[in-house]
Residue frames relative to the residue before (quaternion, step in Angstrom):
aa qw qx qy qz dx dy dz
M 1.0000 0.0000 0.0000 0.0000 0.00 0.00 0.00
G 0.2432 -0.8502 0.4535 0.1108 3.63 -0.65 1.03
G 0.8243 0.0664 -0.0399 0.5609 3.53 1.21 0.01
G 0.2721 0.7863 -0.5316 0.1584 3.60 -0.99 -0.60
L 0.5966 -0.5528 0.4481 0.3712 3.51 -1.29 -0.46
V 0.1179 -0.7501 0.6477 0.0627 3.52 -1.16 0.80
T 0.3390 -0.7595 0.5364 0.1434 3.52 -1.04 0.98
S 0.0062 -0.7562 0.6543 -0.0013 3.55 -0.94 0.81
G 0.7942 -0.0450 0.0091 0.6059 3.64 -0.37 1.19
C 0.7695 -0.3108 0.2599 0.4936 3.50 -0.80 -1.01
T 0.6150 0.5660 -0.3205 0.4458 3.62 1.29 0.04
R 0.2288 -0.7583 0.5995 0.1149 3.51 -0.91 1.01
I 0.1078 -0.8204 0.5615 -0.0012 3.55 -0.58 1.23
N 0.4364 -0.6845 0.5208 0.2641 3.56 -0.94 0.86
V 0.4959 -0.6211 0.5155 0.3203 3.57 -1.06 0.79
A 0.0812 0.7989 -0.5867 0.1046 3.59 -0.70 1.11
A 0.7825 -0.3368 0.2435 0.4636 3.47 -1.27 -0.19
G 0.4943 -0.6890 0.4471 0.2849 3.54 -1.05 0.75
E 0.6777 -0.4757 0.3523 0.4362 3.59 -1.28 -0.02
E 0.6799 -0.4714 0.3603 0.4308 3.50 -1.33 0.22
G 0.5849 -0.5940 0.4368 0.3380 3.58 -1.19 0.57
G 0.3335 0.7391 -0.5405 0.2244 3.56 -1.28 0.06
D 0.6586 -0.4748 0.3863 0.4378 3.47 -1.36 -0.38
L 0.3614 -0.7611 0.4916 0.2201 3.62 -0.38 1.23
L 0.6371 0.5359 -0.3590 0.4219 3.60 0.83 -0.91
E 0.6766 0.4816 -0.3073 0.4646 3.59 0.75 -0.89
R 0.6335 0.5163 -0.3541 0.4546 3.61 0.94 -0.84
L 0.6853 0.4759 -0.3192 0.4494 3.58 0.82 -0.93
R 0.6207 0.5358 -0.3602 0.4450 3.61 0.94 -0.63
D 0.6534 0.5002 -0.3081 0.4775 3.55 1.06 -0.97
R 0.6955 0.4584 -0.2759 0.4796 3.58 0.92 -0.84
G 0.3063 -0.7750 0.5061 0.2221 3.69 1.14 -0.63
R 0.7409 0.3384 -0.1940 0.5467 3.60 1.13 0.23
V 0.1173 -0.7789 0.6089 0.0942 3.62 -1.04 0.70
R 0.3373 -0.7249 0.5740 0.1769 3.55 -1.04 0.86
M 0.1156 -0.8265 0.5509 -0.0064 3.56 -0.50 1.25
G 0.2804 -0.7726 0.5557 0.1251 3.53 -0.68 1.24
F 0.1260 0.7848 -0.6014 0.0806 3.61 -0.84 0.81
A 0.4497 -0.7376 0.4722 0.1754 3.53 -1.39 0.50
N 0.4571 -0.6986 0.4396 0.3312 3.59 1.27 0.22
E 0.4377 0.6502 -0.4955 0.3743 3.57 0.81 1.03
R 0.2548 -0.7513 0.5823 0.1778 3.63 -0.60 1.05
P 0.6137 -0.1661 -0.7694 -0.0615 1.57 -2.07 1.50
F 0.4968 0.7499 -0.3576 0.2508 3.49 1.40 -0.22
G 0.7685 -0.2389 0.1303 0.5791 3.63 1.05 -0.50
F 0.1947 0.7979 -0.5280 0.2161 3.56 -0.60 1.20
I 0.4025 -0.6697 0.5648 0.2654 3.51 -1.36 0.18
T 0.3742 -0.7296 0.5265 0.2245 3.57 -0.71 0.99
K 0.7152 -0.4403 0.3495 0.4153 3.57 -1.37 0.22
D 0.7461 0.4028 -0.2141 0.4850 3.51 1.03 -0.73
G 0.6531 -0.5964 0.2709 0.3800 3.48 1.37 0.42
K 0.5037 0.6597 -0.4310 0.3540 3.61 1.23 0.16
F 0.3627 -0.7095 0.5767 0.1800 3.49 -1.04 0.91
T 0.2089 0.7868 -0.5422 0.2080 3.62 -0.35 1.19
G 0.3395 0.7085 -0.5820 0.2100 3.51 -1.42 -0.21
Q 0.7096 -0.4735 0.2953 0.4302 3.48 -1.32 0.33
A 0.7195 0.4563 -0.2663 0.4507 3.65 0.77 -0.94
P 0.6326 0.5222 -0.3474 0.4544 3.61 0.89 -0.82
E 0.7269 0.4773 -0.2684 0.4143 3.59 0.77 -1.13
V 0.6518 0.4757 -0.3292 0.4904 3.53 1.10 -0.65
G 0.6302 0.5280 -0.3284 0.4650 3.56 1.03 -0.74
K 0.6296 0.5278 -0.3362 0.4605 3.60 0.91 -0.77
A 0.6682 0.4938 -0.3126 0.4604 3.64 0.89 -0.91
V 0.6569 0.4924 -0.3207 0.4725 3.64 1.00 -0.75
F 0.7092 0.4610 -0.2907 0.4473 3.58 0.75 -0.95
R 0.5591 0.5566 -0.4029 0.4639 3.68 1.08 -0.47
R 0.6734 0.4772 -0.3110 0.4713 3.66 0.89 -0.84
L 0.7021 0.4382 -0.2788 0.4872 3.57 1.13 -0.49
G 0.6419 -0.6062 0.2848 0.3734 3.48 1.35 0.35
I 0.6058 0.4901 -0.3555 0.5162 3.55 1.26 0.49
D 0.0129 -0.8519 0.5219 -0.0421 3.59 -0.59 1.14
S 0.6640 0.4437 -0.3524 0.4879 3.61 1.14 0.51
F 0.1247 -0.8471 0.5165 -0.0070 3.56 -0.73 1.03
E 0.1617 -0.7954 0.5837 0.0219 3.50 -0.72 1.12
P 0.2386 -0.7795 0.5566 0.1602 3.64 -0.51 1.06
R 0.0839 -0.7660 0.6371 0.0147 3.55 -1.04 0.90
F 0.2203 -0.8027 0.5444 0.1041 3.57 -0.42 1.23
A 0.1286 0.7494 -0.6481 0.0435 3.49 -1.22 0.68
D 0.5964 -0.4982 0.4669 0.4221 3.61 -1.27 0.42
F 0.6442 -0.5585 0.3562 0.3824 3.53 -1.04 0.64
S 0.6781 0.4904 -0.2872 0.4660 3.55 0.93 -0.96
S 0.6858 0.4888 -0.2888 0.4554 3.62 1.15 -0.40
L 0.4616 0.7191 -0.4477 0.2634 3.56 1.30 -0.17
I 0.7084 0.4553 -0.2758 0.4634 3.57 0.84 -1.02
P 0.6501 0.4792 -0.3535 0.4719 3.63 0.85 -0.64
G 0.6501 0.5072 -0.3421 0.4507 3.59 1.01 -0.74
L 0.6020 0.5376 -0.3525 0.4737 3.63 1.05 -0.71
K 0.7115 0.4734 -0.2817 0.4362 3.53 0.67 -1.14
A 0.6559 0.4968 -0.2865 0.4907 3.59 1.21 -0.61
G 0.5167 -0.6584 0.4249 0.3450 3.68 1.12 -0.08
L 0.4056 0.7090 -0.5025 0.2833 3.69 1.01 0.40
F 0.7869 0.0324 -0.0435 0.6147 3.53 1.19 -0.39
D 0.5490 -0.6682 0.4183 0.2778 3.56 -1.17 0.52
V 0.7938 0.0590 0.0108 0.6052 3.59 1.12 -0.61
I 0.3514 -0.6651 0.6141 0.2390 3.54 -1.21 0.55
A 0.0062 0.7834 -0.6186 0.0598 3.56 -0.66 1.21
A 0.3794 0.7456 -0.4484 0.3148 3.55 0.56 1.23
G 0.5423 -0.6018 0.4180 0.4111 3.61 1.21 0.24
M 0.2496 0.8105 -0.5089 0.1476 3.69 1.14 0.33
Y 0.4655 -0.6480 0.5322 0.2830 3.58 -0.98 1.01
I 0.3658 -0.7093 0.5742 0.1829 3.49 -1.22 0.81
T 0.0877 0.8274 -0.5419 0.1188 3.54 -0.31 1.29
P 0.6505 -0.5351 0.3549 0.4056 3.60 -1.02 0.44
P 0.6540 0.4951 -0.3398 0.4602 3.63 0.86 -0.75
R 0.6897 0.4994 -0.2858 0.4395 3.55 0.89 -0.88
C 0.6044 0.5848 -0.3238 0.4335 3.48 1.25 -0.78
K 0.6234 0.5454 -0.3324 0.4510 3.57 1.18 -0.44
E 0.7216 0.4264 -0.2317 0.4938 3.56 1.28 -0.38
V 0.8117 0.0946 -0.0496 0.5743 3.62 1.06 -0.62
E 0.4653 -0.6508 0.5277 0.2853 3.60 -1.31 0.17
F 0.1884 -0.8294 0.5214 0.0691 3.54 -0.57 1.21
T 0.4359 -0.6213 0.5719 0.3113 3.52 -1.19 0.44
N 0.6362 -0.4308 0.4283 0.4757 3.57 -1.21 -0.16
P 0.5272 -0.6239 0.4417 0.3711 3.67 -1.01 0.57
D 0.2854 -0.7319 0.5875 0.1942 3.54 -1.27 0.46
Y 0.7810 0.0935 -0.1140 0.6068 3.59 1.21 0.12
N 0.1421 -0.7423 0.6477 0.0964 3.50 -1.38 0.37
A 0.0666 0.8379 -0.5335 0.0939 3.71 -0.31 1.17
P 0.4127 -0.7169 0.5007 0.2553 3.55 -1.02 0.81
E 0.5632 -0.6164 0.4539 0.3114 3.57 -1.36 0.36
A 0.0094 -0.7485 0.6607 0.0562 3.56 -1.34 0.12
L 0.3724 -0.7034 0.5565 0.2385 3.51 -1.42 0.25
L 0.3433 -0.6830 0.6125 0.2012 3.46 -1.18 0.91
L 0.0957 -0.8274 0.5514 -0.0473 3.63 -0.57 1.15
P 0.5315 -0.5409 0.5283 0.3819 3.57 -1.30 0.27
M 0.6238 -0.5692 0.3786 0.3788 3.54 -1.04 0.77
G 0.7625 0.3030 -0.2353 0.5209 3.63 -0.80 0.96
N 0.2394 -0.8120 0.5096 0.1539 3.58 1.25 -0.21
P 0.0365 -0.8764 0.4782 0.0433 3.65 0.76 1.09
L 0.7247 0.4174 -0.2795 0.4717 3.60 1.10 -0.45
G 0.4392 -0.7259 0.4344 0.3026 3.60 1.32 0.06
L 0.2875 0.7721 -0.5155 0.2353 3.65 1.01 0.75
T 0.1283 -0.8132 0.5658 0.0454 3.63 -0.81 0.90
D 0.7985 -0.0453 0.0817 0.5947 3.66 0.93 -0.73
L 0.7423 -0.3929 0.2749 0.4680 3.52 -1.31 -0.02
Q 0.6558 0.5094 -0.3448 0.4377 3.65 0.86 -0.86
S 0.5905 0.5551 -0.3791 0.4467 3.62 1.07 -0.58
V 0.6253 0.5188 -0.3361 0.4763 3.62 1.07 -0.61
V 0.6133 0.5618 -0.3229 0.4516 3.49 1.06 -0.97
D 0.7422 0.4714 -0.2182 0.4235 3.53 0.89 -1.06
H 0.6270 0.5442 -0.3343 0.4461 3.53 1.21 -0.56
P 0.4522 -0.7365 0.4049 0.2988 3.69 -0.69 0.84
T 0.8224 0.2716 -0.1283 0.4832 3.61 1.13 -0.46
A 0.4852 0.7085 -0.4264 0.2844 3.54 1.26 -0.26
R 0.2704 -0.7591 0.5830 0.1035 3.47 -1.11 1.05
I 0.1691 -0.8170 0.5442 0.0882 3.58 -0.71 0.98
G 0.2990 -0.7721 0.5330 0.1742 3.59 -0.84 0.91
V 0.0119 -0.7789 0.6255 -0.0433 3.59 -0.89 0.94
L 0.4630 -0.6335 0.5322 0.3179 3.52 -1.39 0.30
T 0.5748 -0.6154 0.4083 0.3523 3.52 -1.05 0.78
G 0.8152 0.2183 -0.1790 0.5057 3.60 -0.90 0.96
S 0.5613 0.6452 -0.3935 0.3375 3.61 1.19 0.00
V 0.6358 -0.5044 0.4153 0.4110 3.58 -1.25 0.23
E 0.6162 0.5735 -0.3517 0.4095 3.53 1.08 -0.65
E 0.6020 0.5286 -0.3229 0.5039 3.52 1.23 -0.65
R 0.6555 0.5124 -0.3016 0.4656 3.61 0.88 -0.88
Y 0.6347 0.5355 -0.3135 0.4606 3.55 0.91 -0.98
S 0.6738 0.5376 -0.2774 0.4244 3.53 0.77 -1.18
L 0.6877 0.4582 -0.2514 0.5040 3.58 0.87 -1.01
A 0.6602 0.5253 -0.3134 0.4359 3.62 0.89 -0.88
L 0.7032 0.4424 -0.2703 0.4865 3.57 1.08 -0.61
G 0.6200 -0.6188 0.3212 0.3598 3.57 1.27 0.24
I 0.3930 0.6641 -0.5408 0.3346 3.62 1.09 0.37
P 0.4746 -0.7088 0.4338 0.2902 3.57 -0.74 0.94
S 0.5919 -0.6248 0.3525 0.3674 3.58 -0.89 0.80
S 0.5830 0.5820 -0.3582 0.4394 3.56 1.32 -0.49
R 0.7047 0.3884 -0.2547 0.5363 3.65 1.22 -0.32
V 0.6133 0.4666 -0.3847 0.5081 3.66 1.14 0.25
V 0.1293 -0.8174 0.5611 0.0160 3.48 -0.29 1.35
V 0.2078 -0.8141 0.5384 0.0644 3.61 -0.45 1.23
F 0.0891 -0.7728 0.6282 0.0177 3.58 -0.83 1.11
P 0.5746 -0.6314 0.4198 0.3082 3.56 -1.22 0.71
D 0.8062 0.0118 0.0618 0.5883 3.62 1.10 -0.75
Q 0.7382 -0.4375 0.3021 0.4151 3.47 -1.45 0.24
A 0.6866 0.5168 -0.2947 0.4180 3.63 0.77 -0.96
S 0.6684 0.4717 -0.2995 0.4909 3.56 1.05 -0.79
G 0.5950 0.5551 -0.3689 0.4491 3.58 1.13 -0.48
V 0.6348 0.5096 -0.3111 0.4906 3.55 0.99 -0.92
D 0.6306 0.5353 -0.3243 0.4589 3.63 0.95 -0.85
G 0.6575 0.5421 -0.3125 0.4197 3.54 1.00 -0.98
V 0.6288 0.5062 -0.3447 0.4791 3.60 1.06 -0.74
L 0.6628 0.5418 -0.2929 0.4259 3.52 0.89 -1.05
A 0.7277 0.4105 -0.2061 0.5094 3.57 1.05 -0.90
N 0.4452 -0.7023 0.4396 0.3396 3.71 1.28 0.08
R 0.3559 0.7058 -0.5228 0.3191 3.55 0.96 0.77
A 0.7415 0.0987 -0.0634 0.6606 3.54 1.40 -0.39
D 0.4221 -0.7162 0.4962 0.2504 3.53 -1.15 0.65
C 0.7869 0.0277 -0.0563 0.6139 3.53 1.31 0.01
L 0.2066 -0.7382 0.6207 0.1649 3.64 -1.33 0.17
M 0.1844 -0.8158 0.5426 0.0777 3.51 -0.68 1.12
L 0.2151 0.7119 -0.6420 0.1865 3.55 -0.78 1.19
T 0.6933 -0.3890 0.3576 0.4900 3.52 -1.35 -0.19
R 0.5730 -0.5755 0.4272 0.3974 3.60 -1.07 0.50
L 0.5851 0.5929 -0.3463 0.4315 3.59 1.12 -0.69
S 0.6816 0.4959 -0.2694 0.4658 3.45 0.91 -1.03
L 0.6825 0.4965 -0.2831 0.4556 3.55 0.97 -0.86
L 0.6056 0.5257 -0.3445 0.4881 3.66 1.11 -0.69
S 0.6892 0.4768 -0.3069 0.4511 3.55 0.85 -0.88
A 0.6091 0.5467 -0.3462 0.4585 3.61 1.11 -0.70
L 0.6982 0.4716 -0.2894 0.4543 3.59 0.88 -0.95
E 0.5311 0.5967 -0.4150 0.4355 3.66 1.15 -0.36
Q 0.6634 0.4806 -0.2933 0.4929 3.60 1.15 -0.62
R 0.7490 0.3379 -0.1972 0.5348 3.65 1.18 -0.30
P 0.0215 -0.8177 0.5750 0.0154 3.65 0.56 1.00
G 0.8265 0.2391 -0.1966 0.4702 3.58 -1.00 0.95
A 0.4416 0.6946 -0.4619 0.3305 3.64 1.19 -0.02
P 0.4328 -0.7215 0.4661 0.2738 3.63 -0.86 0.79
L 0.3729 0.7050 -0.4754 0.3713 3.52 0.68 1.22
E 0.0747 -0.7821 0.6152 0.0647 3.57 -1.31 0.46
I 0.3364 -0.7216 0.5593 0.2309 3.59 -1.10 0.40
G 0.4095 -0.7200 0.5113 0.2289 3.61 -0.92 0.95
E 0.6935 -0.4293 0.3746 0.4409 3.53 -1.36 -0.14
T 0.5324 -0.6294 0.4562 0.3350 3.60 -1.11 0.64
F 0.0217 -0.7795 0.6260 -0.0080 3.54 -1.26 0.55
V 0.3319 -0.6893 0.5982 0.2384 3.52 -1.38 0.27
P 0.3906 -0.7441 0.4814 0.2489 3.58 -0.55 1.08
V 0.1720 -0.7760 0.5998 0.0919 3.53 -1.11 0.76
V 0.0005 -0.7971 0.6026 -0.0382 3.53 -0.64 1.15
N 0.8482 0.0058 -0.0337 0.5285 3.56 -0.74 1.06
G 0.6977 -0.4919 0.2388 0.4627 3.49 1.21 0.80
V 0.6570 0.4991 -0.2981 0.4801 3.60 1.38 -0.11
E 0.4530 -0.6705 0.5330 0.2474 3.53 -0.96 0.99
Q 0.2562 -0.7885 0.5480 0.1107 3.57 -0.91 1.03
Y 0.3218 -0.7876 0.4949 0.1765 3.54 -0.28 1.25
G 0.3119 -0.7207 0.5878 0.1944 3.57 -1.11 0.68
A 0.3334 0.7706 -0.4925 0.2291 3.64 0.84 0.87
G 0.1183 -0.8237 0.5541 0.0212 3.63 -0.69 1.08
G 0.0230 -0.7854 0.6185 -0.0051 3.49 -1.14 0.66
F 0.6220 -0.5106 0.4660 0.3678 3.53 -1.39 -0.37
A 0.1828 -0.8040 0.5605 0.0780 3.61 -0.96 0.92
F 0.1087 -0.7527 0.6477 0.0463 3.56 -1.15 0.93
R 0.6383 -0.5030 0.3967 0.4269 3.53 -1.20 0.25
T 0.6328 -0.5433 0.4123 0.3666 3.59 -1.24 0.82
G 0.7573 0.3704 -0.2767 0.4613 3.57 -0.92 0.91
E 0.6068 0.5492 -0.3448 0.4596 3.57 1.23 -0.46
T 0.0813 0.8567 -0.5023 0.0842 3.60 0.73 1.03
K 0.6138 0.5483 -0.3829 0.4195 3.63 1.01 -0.59
I 0.7361 0.4082 -0.2912 0.4546 3.59 0.71 -0.87
V 0.5583 0.5578 -0.4010 0.4652 3.56 1.17 -0.34
R 0.6426 0.5327 -0.3093 0.4557 3.59 0.96 -0.91
E 0.7070 0.4508 -0.2760 0.4698 3.54 0.86 -0.97
F 0.5907 0.5530 -0.3542 0.4687 3.60 1.13 -0.73
N 0.6851 0.4886 -0.2972 0.4512 3.60 0.84 -0.95
R 0.6276 0.5372 -0.3461 0.4446 3.59 1.02 -0.76
V 0.6820 0.4613 -0.2888 0.4886 3.63 0.88 -0.84
L 0.6407 0.5217 -0.3265 0.4590 3.57 0.92 -0.83
A 0.6322 0.5159 -0.3343 0.4716 3.64 0.87 -0.83
D 0.6571 0.4873 -0.3332 0.4689 3.67 0.88 -0.82
M 0.6851 0.4937 -0.2908 0.4497 3.58 0.88 -0.78
K 0.6115 0.5120 -0.3384 0.4993 3.52 1.15 -0.55
A 0.6635 0.5156 -0.3093 0.4452 3.58 0.87 -0.84
H 0.7480 0.3727 -0.2149 0.5054 3.59 1.02 -0.56
G 0.5512 -0.6795 0.3458 0.3390 3.52 1.31 0.31
E 0.4074 0.7451 -0.4524 0.2725 3.54 1.34 0.21
V 0.6002 0.5673 -0.3628 0.4315 3.63 1.03 -0.74
L 0.6609 0.5027 -0.3161 0.4588 3.62 0.84 -0.95
E 0.6654 0.4983 -0.3173 0.4564 3.62 0.91 -0.86
I 0.6395 0.5089 -0.3419 0.4638 3.63 1.01 -0.63
V 0.7815 0.3706 -0.2065 0.4575 3.59 0.79 -0.96
R 0.4512 0.6969 -0.4701 0.2997 3.65 1.13 -0.32
P 0.6561 0.5432 -0.3312 0.4058 3.66 0.79 -0.79
F 0.6764 0.4737 -0.2405 0.5102 3.57 1.39 -0.47
G 0.6845 -0.5207 0.2876 0.4215 3.56 1.27 0.35
F 0.5247 0.6451 -0.3946 0.3908 3.56 1.29 -0.08
S 0.1477 -0.7710 0.6179 0.0438 3.58 -1.15 0.67
E 0.7317 -0.4038 0.3340 0.4359 3.44 -1.38 -0.06
A 0.5957 0.5782 -0.3471 0.4363 3.60 1.19 -0.57
E 0.7014 0.4392 -0.3113 0.4671 3.68 1.09 -0.32
M 0.4951 0.6425 -0.4346 0.3913 3.58 1.31 -0.21
T 0.0757 -0.8236 0.5607 -0.0404 3.57 -1.06 0.92
D 0.2404 -0.7501 0.5889 0.1807 3.51 -1.33 0.49
L 0.2773 0.7722 -0.5057 0.2664 3.52 1.37 0.39
T 0.2416 -0.7625 0.5750 0.1718 3.56 -1.13 0.39
A 0.6154 -0.5366 0.4333 0.3815 3.52 -1.28 0.45
E 0.5990 0.5861 -0.3456 0.4222 3.59 0.97 -0.78
F 0.6825 0.4634 -0.2657 0.4989 3.60 1.00 -0.93
L 0.6946 0.4713 -0.2937 0.4573 3.60 0.83 -0.90
C 0.6688 0.5092 -0.3243 0.4339 3.62 1.02 -0.51
Q 0.5263 0.6338 -0.3942 0.4074 3.59 1.33 -0.27
E 0.4256 -0.6302 0.5884 0.2748 3.61 -1.14 0.68
R 0.1010 -0.8116 0.5751 0.0204 3.60 -0.51 1.24
E 0.1563 -0.7871 0.5894 0.0930 3.58 -0.96 0.87
S 0.5704 -0.5975 0.4472 0.3431 3.56 -1.25 0.56
């Protein structure tokens, strides 16, 4: 998606030209504030009922930026598919949304090393009437409709595996995806298990269940669910400094302590690198 509208607070802002070039890290230190783009998806980045900007990515990002000399944080909401266009247009300084690091996205933005790696799962109607277990089971079923978020890797995986677009139901956000399964507009919703668990916490008693975790395989290649922070292409200094601080925090167990309240565990911690994840891998 190459443009559109991004929302910040109550103001809708047209995607326009970015800020002037230069050293982003120094500009942020001078400003004393970083604008963090997010997509309101629990547990990765969201606004609480009392207006607090929090989640796995915002809290890790805040900790890193504080060590880099920046201690004020401005949330900038965007639909997930508008995050990269919004970043490139200068509407925010960093994407802090737990965004998966994939080769196509690496061609558009500069990623930090990932701070987590999480498997996928399907959100299903209670009892799983179609017997769906993973993405391949949707491919193999003649009529199953899979719900995905707009602009997500799950959408790309589904189409790459040959699921007809008529059976790929695209939702703008996590909440509408859950509603879609409840309303039988989709037979499942594919997200990380962490995201689905967090979504169900907001729907106590809903007749839904989460299937077993799995790693999608596309063209014989396992697709890692490793997410990081994204900056505009060319901002290599701040990415290098961010990675340095993040590595130190990982080594001392600080990242795990920050993200544990959001459902993350040692199993989601990772030493994968953006360099590896940005490579086109063949079977």
